[in-house]
C-alpha positions, -999 to 999 in steps of 0.1 A, spaced: 596 251 -799 605 277 -773 586 275 -741 572 307 -726 562 314 -690 525 307 -684 521 334 -658 494 358 -670 511 388 -688 546 373 -687 565 367 -719 598 354 -705 611 326 -728 631 295 -718 661 300 -741 698 293 -738 715 318 -714 681 330 -701 684 346 -667 652 329 -657 647 293 -646 614 275 -655 594 254 -630 567 228 -632 537 226 -610 540 205 -578 532 169 -585 528 152 -552 516 181 -529 480 186 -541 474 215 -516 504 234 -529 494 227 -565 460 243 -557 478 274 -545 497 276 -577 465 272 -597 448 300 -578 478 323 -582 477 318 -620 439 323 -621 433 288 -634 399 273 -627 403 248 -598 385 221 -618 410 222 -646 423 187 -654 458 178 -642 466 167 -677 465 203 -688 481 218 -657 512 195 -658 522 211 -691 524 246 -677 557 262 -666 563 294 -646 595 313 -647 616 323 -616 605 359 -618 573 350 -600 590 336 -569 609 353 -541 646 347 -535 637 328 -504 618 302 -525 650 289 -540 677 266 -526 709 284 -519 744 272 -524 767 268 -494 800 288 -493 826 269 -512 801 250 -533 799 255 -571 772 278 -583 741 260 -596 734 264 -634 697 268 -628 679 279 -597 661 251 -579 628 258 -561 622 246 -526 594 221 -523 573 246 -504 576 274 -529 544 292 -538 539 316 -567 539 352 -555 525 378 -579 549 406 -589 578 395 -567 603 408 -592 587 442 -599 611 450 -627 604 418 -646 567 420 -638 566 456 -651 585 445 -683 560 417 -687 530 439 -683 545 466 -705 552 441 -733 517 427 -729 501 461 -732 521 469 -763 509 437 -780 473 442 -770 
């Protein structure tokens, strides 16, 4: 089964050679998790059991939200989020536009 991004209107898929990395909700930082829930428009009383299954692609974070490699270090295969990263709507405007365009064509 191919996982898709759970961000509203986004249809990015987690497939081999995808330019996107996919990220789980924060587990230990409850306040940060609530910010992610609000950014996705999920009801705040939604059970953690449902939320922990959701994934969001890297298109919905700024470049500053990711760890960077030091000069001379090997490039990471997948981008790794900083622990403080918060979802930011339409950070990558090209991808967000493509997502909304694909969504409007389907609807």
